[in-house]
N, C-alpha and C positions, 0 to 999 in steps of 0.2 A: 672255485667250486669244491665242495667236499669230495674227496677221492672216492669214498664208498658210493656216493650218489652218482658220480661219473660212470663207475663200473655198471651200475644198475641200468643206465640208459642204453647199454649195449644190447639188451635182449628184452623180449617180452612185450612191453606196452607200446602202443602207437605213439609216434613222435608228438603229435598234437596233445595227446593225453599226458605224456610225460611233462610237456611244457606247462600244462595247466597245474599239475601237482607241484612242479618246481616253483611256479609263480606264486602259489598260495601256501607254500610249505610252512612259512613262519606262522601264519594265521592258524593253519591246521594244528601245528604243534601246541599252540596256546589254547585253542578253543574246542578242538575235537574231543568228544566224549567217547572213549573206547570202552564199551561195556559188553556184557555177555550177549546182549541182543545183536549188537553190530557184528560181533565176532561170529555168532551163530549164523547170521545171514550170509557172511562171506564164506563160511564153511559149507553151507547148503549149496552155494554156487560153485563149489570146488575151487575157490580162489585161495583159501588157506587150508593147509593140512592141519592135522591134530597137533603135531609138534609145534608148528608155527603159532597156532592159537594159544597153546600152553606157554610158549616163551613170551608172547605179548602180554598175557594176563598175569604172568609171574612178575612183571615189572612193578615196582612199589609205588609209582606215582602216575597220575593221569598223563603228565607230559611225556614221561618215558614210554608209556604204552603207545601214545600217538606216534612218537618218533620211531619206535620199533615197527609199527604197522606200515609206516611210510617207507621204511627200508625194504619191506617185503613186496609191496604192491607192484612196483614197476617190473619185477621179475616174473610176475604171475600170468603173463599172456595178454592178448589183446582184449579179452573180456573183463580184465581186472578193474579198469577204470569205470565202466558202466555198472558193474556189480557194486563197486564202492559207492557210486552215486545213488544207486537204488537203496543201499543199506543206510545211507544218510537220511533219505526220505522216510524209510521205515522206522528209524529211530528218532524222528522228529527233529533232525538237524538241517532243516530246510535252508537256513541262511548259508551254511557251508556248501550245500548242493548248488545253490545259485551262484556262489562265488566261483566254484569250479567250472560251471557250465557256461557262464557268460563269456562273450567274446572279449579278448584283450583290448580291442579297439573301443569297446563300450566304456571301459573305466580307465583306459590309458595306462594300464599296468602290464606292459609286455616284457618288462625287464625281468629276467630270471632272478629268483630270490634264493639264496643259499639256504639249504635246510639246516636248521640249527640243532646243536647238541643240547639235550635237556640238562638243565642245571640240577645239582643236588639240592634237595629241600632241607632246610634246617629242621632240627628236631622240634616237634610240636606243630608243624605245618602240614601234616599228612593230608593229601587230597587237594592241596591248593597249589596253583601255578606260581612258580618263582621266576621272576623276570630279571633281566639285567637292571642295574640301578637306575639308569635314566628312564627306561621304559616303565619301571615300577612306579617312579614318581608320577609320570604322566597318567598311568592307569588309576592310581589311587585318587587322583584329583577328579576322576570322572565317575566315582562310585555314586550310585543313586540309592539312597536309603529313605524309605518313607517313615517319617518320624511319628512317634506316638506322644502327642503333647501331654505333658504333665504325668508321664508314666511313673517316674520315681516318686513324685508327690503322692500318687495314689497309694503307695505302700504304707503311708502314714495317715492320709486324710482321704477316706473313701466312703461315700454314703451307702453303697451297697456292698455285700460280700464280694470279695475281690475276684474278678473274672480273669480269663486268659488275656494277656496282652501279647500279640503275636507280631513278630518282625519279619521283614523280608530277608531271606538268606541269599545275598547277591552271589550268584555262582561265578559270574565273570564281570569285571568292571567294564563299563561302556559309556559312550557319550549319551546325553539326554536324547539326542535325535535318533540314535540307533537302538535305544533301550527297548522300546516296544517291539520293534522289528525282530531284534535278536532274541528276546525272551519268548517270542512266539514259538521259536524252535525248542524251547525248554518245556513245552507242554508234556503232560504225562505220557508214558509209553502206551501204545495201543497195539503192540505185537499180540497176535492171537494167543489165547490161553492154550498151553500145550496139552494135548489129549492124553488121557489115561489109556494104557494098552489093555487088550483083553486078558493077557497073561497076568498082568498086575492085579486087575480086578478079581480074577478067579482065585488068586493066591492070597488075597487080603479081605475079601468080602465077608468071610465067615466069622472073623474075630472083630469086626468093626460094625458101626451103626449101619443099618440098612439105608442105602443111599443110591437108589436106582429109579425112583419115580421121575416122571417127566411131566411137568417141571420138578426139579429137586425140592422146591419149596417156594414160599412167598417171601419177598424181601421188602422192607419198609425203610426208606431213607428220609429223615427229617433234617433239613439244613437251614439254620438261621444265619443269614448273611447281613441283613439290614435291620437295625433296631430302632424302635420308636424314639425319636430325639426328645420328645416331651416326657414320655413315661420312663425312659431309660437313658438319660442324657450321658451317663458315664460309660455306656457300652458302645464302643466304637464299631463301625462296620467291619465285618470279617472279609476284607478284600481277598479274593482267591477262594473263598468258601464255595462259590458256585462251581469252581473247577473240581473240588472234592466230590460234590454230589454227582457230578457228571461222570467222574472216574468210577465211582462206586456203581452207578447205574450200568455202565458199560461192562465192567468186569463181572458183576453178578448176573447180568443178562447172558454173557458168554458162558457162565457156569451153570446156566439153565435154571435161573430163578425168574419168577415173575416180579419185576421190580416196580414199586410205586414211589415216586419222589414228591415230597411236600417241602415247600420253602417258606421261611419267614412266618412261623406260627407263634401265637401267644402261648403262655404256659397252659391255659385252658384248651387252646386249639391242639396242642401236642397231646394233652391228656385224651381228648375226644378222638383224635386220630388213632392213638394207640389202642383205645378201647374198641373202636370199630375194627381195627386190624385183628385184634385177638379173637373177635367173634366171627370172623369169616369162616364159613363152612368148608372152604377149600382146604383148610388145614387137615381135614380128615384124610384126604387122599394123597397128600405129599409127605415127604420124609424129613423135612426140617423147616426152619425159618431163620431169617436174618433180619436184625434191626440195627440201623446205623443212626446215631444221634450226633449232630455236629452243631456246636454253639459255643458261646462263652459259658463258663461254669465255675463252680466251687466244689469243695469236698462233698460228694454225695448228691449233687444236684446240678442241673443245667438251666440256663436262662431261656425264657421265652422272649419274643421281641418286645413284650411289654415290661420287661425287667423283673417279672415274677419268676420264681423258681419251680421247677418240676423235680421232685425227688426221684433219684434213680432207684431207690429201694421199691418205690411204688411201681416203677417200670418192670423190674424183675418179678415182683409179686404178680403183676398182671399176666405173666407167662408161666407161672408155676403150675404144679400138677393139679391144684384145686381150682384155679381161676381159668385155666386154659386146658381143659381135659383132652381136647382134640390133638394136643401136642405132647401128651404123656409119652414118656420113653423115647421121644424124638429129640434130637439135638436142637437147642435154641442158641443162636450165635448173635452176639452183640458186639458192636464197635462204638466206642465213645471218643469223639474228638473234642476234648474240652479240658480246661485246667481243672484241678481238683482242690484248690484252696491255697492257703498262705502258710501252712505249717512246714517246718523243716522235714526233709526226707529222713525218716527213722528206720528205713528198711522195709522188707516185705515178709509177711508171715508165710511159713511153709503151709502149703495147702494139700500136700499129698502124703501126709504122715500116716502111721498105722491106724487102722480102723479101731474104734472104741468098742465095737460090738462083738469082739472075738472071745470074750469070756463067757463061760456057761451061764453065770448068774444074769448077765446082761441079756443073753438070748432068751432065757426063761422069762425075764421081765417083759421083753418085747412081745413074746408069744402071748402072754396074758393080755396085754393091751389089744393085740390084734383080735383075740377071741371076743373081747367085750365090744369092740367096735363093729363086729360083723353080724350082730344079731339081726339087724334090719336086712342084711344081704341074704341071710338064710330064709327070712320070711318071703323073699322074692323068688324062692325056688332054686337056690344054689346047692341043693342036696346036702346041706349041712357042712359043706367044705368052706373054710374061711378063705376069702380072697387075699391075694398078695397085696400088701399095702405099699405105698410109695412114700418117701419123705415129701415134705411140703414143697421143697425146691430141689431139683436135680437136673442133670443132663444139660447144663448151661456152660458156655464159655464166653468170656467178655474180655476184649482187648481195649485197654485205655491208652490214650496218647501220652499221658503223663503219670507220674507216680502219685500215690495218695499223699496229700499233705505238701505238695510241691509249692515252693514260694512263688509269689507273683513276680518277683524280680528276676526269676529264672524263666526266660521267655520260652513259650512253645512256638516253634518256628513255622512260618507260612510264607510262601512265595505267591505273589499276585497272579502269576501265570501257571505255576505248577501245583499250587495248592499246598496243603500242610505236609510236613515231613512224614507223619505217621501214615496218612492215607497214601502218599507216594510209595512208601516202602511196602505197605500192605498190598497195594495194586501190583507192584513189581513181583513180589514174592508169590502171590497167588498165581499170577500168569506163568511164572517159570517153574514153580515147585508143586502146585496143587496136583499135578498128574500122579505123583508117587510119594507125597508127604502128608502125614495127617496134620490136622489144623493146629494142634498144640505145638508141634515142631515148627510149623510155619510161623507161629507167633514168637517162638524163640528166635527164629531167624530175623524177624522184624525187629525184635529187641536189639539183636546184634548190629543190624544196619543203623538203627537210630543211635546206638551208643557211639558209633564211629563218626557221626556227623557233627559238624561244628559251624556255628553261625559266623558270618563274615559281614561286619558292619563297622569298619575302622572309624575311630573317633567317637563312638557311642558307648554307652554303658553296657550294650549287649554284644559287643565284639567278642567272638569266640564263645558265645553262649552254647550250652549243651542242653540236651533234652533226653529223657529216658522214659520209654514206654513200659508197660507191664500188662499181664493178663491174669485173670483168675479162671478157675475151671472146676466144675462139678461133673464133668464128663465121666462116664463109666465104661466107655469103650474107646477104641481109636476112631477118629472121625476123618474119614477120607471123602473128598467131594467127587472123586471119580469123574473128572470133567470129560464131557463129550462121549461117554461110554453108555450104551444102552444094551442090557442083556438081551440075547435072542431066546425067546421062549418057543 
């Protein structure tokens, strides 16, 4: 038995709990996901100190973080085991909780298992478990990948504009029998959204968008999962798409939005739904709105279930200052989970360059136009003072799951249990960071998380696939959601 492990058994944890950790140590090393949520849960129960948490998260690989945590736990007193089990359930790792809590007689595994030292990962395999050679061969043979028939052929021969083809990112290799059971533990996090503090609100509310109505706004989610096999035979079902819309419903409900979800709409159905949403009188009394569109897509458009396209420019126009006056000067938030076409990624234009209206001649020209356009306003009794005009489109921010012009052969990744990478990371970042981070910085963090992810589908053309999200913004102030804070009047 490992010497360090033997020393840990001398104090702290109850004997039966130490045996349970010993018995499952090798499985925990391989499968445990040690993330911020799990660590925060253990810190909240006073199981881990701040320095312990920092030393765990400082490890460069998932396997090493798991190993480091298992070194600490047996020394942290009799409550450490039950707290760890609770943290496993809170972070949706139910399969590991059940492995730890079932009796040894039930599975016949009463033999102590030596805790293993994590291996060094070769360069380029960041975030993936590296196993001994024999184990690695056995695990690779059990990888389950849902194929996309004819995917590469579609790059050349495709009757419709090319949509997103999304693959499963297999986080851990498993047998067919255990795949569904184990992946259930990979469902998206549902740790509560962290609340904004009164001090933070008071120190930031004056320079940011007003965001204290209750509800904060209305939210619309349109999620196309199943497509008409006759009208759109080339559009595969988006397995896992239903996970995305449920994730969005939950997180925006917690952020105090009134959320409406529509699934499987034709292009005309999406258009009608958006038109009705824009006309809702409730927009007058709230401070923002959210629109999430999830489907297959091409550059500048997304597919309805009938294979027809809805242009995104029409969507944005529906919410501009002319067509949706109740939302003037209020932030409009969009999230688009879809591919954006077949072009090569040529970079992203700068959207926050210097204003073009800073020269006197430009200001003079703008003032002249405002005066001509306000004649009708003065006739309505505005005392001869011209109204301030707004640009046609402003106060919008839109997050895209993929870059403009991304090739079809570069897959956007989606897991049948956890949903798409983009929505996963958006959900996680909103829950952890919305309390004190404005939305543009949240989107930067989402980009960073997506950048680090890598597909795992050995033997396929999509092994080690990458994805890159982006966002555009015409916001004019900081946009804080101030979760769970209501000012006292």
